[in-house]
Phi, psi and omega in degrees: 000131182282162180299323183291341181294338181264004181285163180296335182288343179268358181244094189302315183295313180296318179299319180296318181294314180297317180297317180296317179296318180297314179297320180296316178298317179296321179295315179298317184290325186260342183246302189283319179301312179300334180297337182258007177272155184298326182295339179275355181229066183290153174227134176292154186301324184268007184281134176228153175299154179297141170286170181300317181292321179294320179294322177299318178295323178296320178296321179292320177304316179288318183296325181275001176074025181298332181294341180289338184240343184236135171268166175225046177208126178266118181287153180282053177246146184304316182297319179295312184295321180294325183276317190252336183119196185306140180293156187290145179246149182302323184292350179285341192247020184299331182256006179275108181225101001275172174294147179240044183295325181070174182218003185221133181248071169292321172251174183290161175293144184248010185298334183239027184282336184301124177082357182286324180233158176287164181305319184298327177299313181295319180301309181291327180292320177293326180289326181202087180302326183290343175290337179262317181228097186307329182269004181296137175257016177286131178288148177283156180231054184293334184290342183298330182286349180253000182252124179287154176288143174279090187297319182297318180295319181293318179296323176298320178294319178300317180293319181295325181270358181061035176273133179287149176205161181246168177296328177297321177295320179297317179296319177299321180298317182292337182262002187255155174264170178296328178293320176302316182293317181295322177294318178300321178293317178301320186285349180260347185296123175080003186278355178283346176257130179301130182295128179290149179300128180288161175297121183240159180247130178287128183302323183295339182272355182273128178302145181293334181233141181298132176289350180252014184304130178084002182271118178294325179295323179294320178297318180295317177296317180297324179295318179296316179295320180299312183294330180281327189243333192246338188298328181300323182266324186254001178093147182301322180255022179064024182280351180099147177205256172291318176268176184289161172291126179272347174291311177295321181301312183289331181287346176279359178056044175294137180304146182300325180290333174292317179297316178301315182300317181293315180296318183291319188258336179067192177230130182303126177075000181233321183210126178288149175278153184247013182297325181276342186262323185249149173286166176304319182299317182292320178296317178296327177296319177295320176303314181296322178294315179299317180294332180288341183294331182292339178279352181257000000 
């Protein structure tokens, strides 16, 4: 019998067992061990566990099937970043169980919606999306404002997820409606990442007089844009709603470049700026439409 006949390579069963153990050890060392290290579970600096009301809103978001039409992740693509803001980071989702990234955008992405609009905007939008965007196919949710949150179920979820909460949060939960909870959830989305500076327009670069002044076509274009983007906050007839009355605003004879500046840059937490979304021509068209209101 040769020396090689007693080697492990000549014993198929033993070789299989040793190979399997070796592969298993390597798999544990390279795959499973790193899964339990801190570096594999990053958290962004501003990330906090959901409050009780926010978690209740998240549950309602899932129950109403919002994930079927809205994503919650901004891809690192130029088009996504320009429209929605900074691309999503892994550390933003440490407390999302399960993730609600979604895969279909029938409606816009919501990853950076937190703080973009005031609470009242969300309340009215959930009650009637078509009041803000006439062509929206989002169903209204008016009944949510009449349904109380299931506080016991939410607290059970908080305990299961090991999220901290206070008695004040529990009391707030018991006094809140499902609409309150859903709005609270909307307002926290994406807020763990510092909001990047929006595209802004330097006031000094704005012409003192509209280049479209006196153009009937510009007024018509501005009216269409206004009804599509602005009517929900400022009223169909510019009479005011969440935002100020633009009839009174235009009657104050504010200079056109001031109006342009406001539309282009917006107000943090109250009105989004449109400098990144609209061309100069479109913003000036809205200015011309607003200025035309004083003649009516």
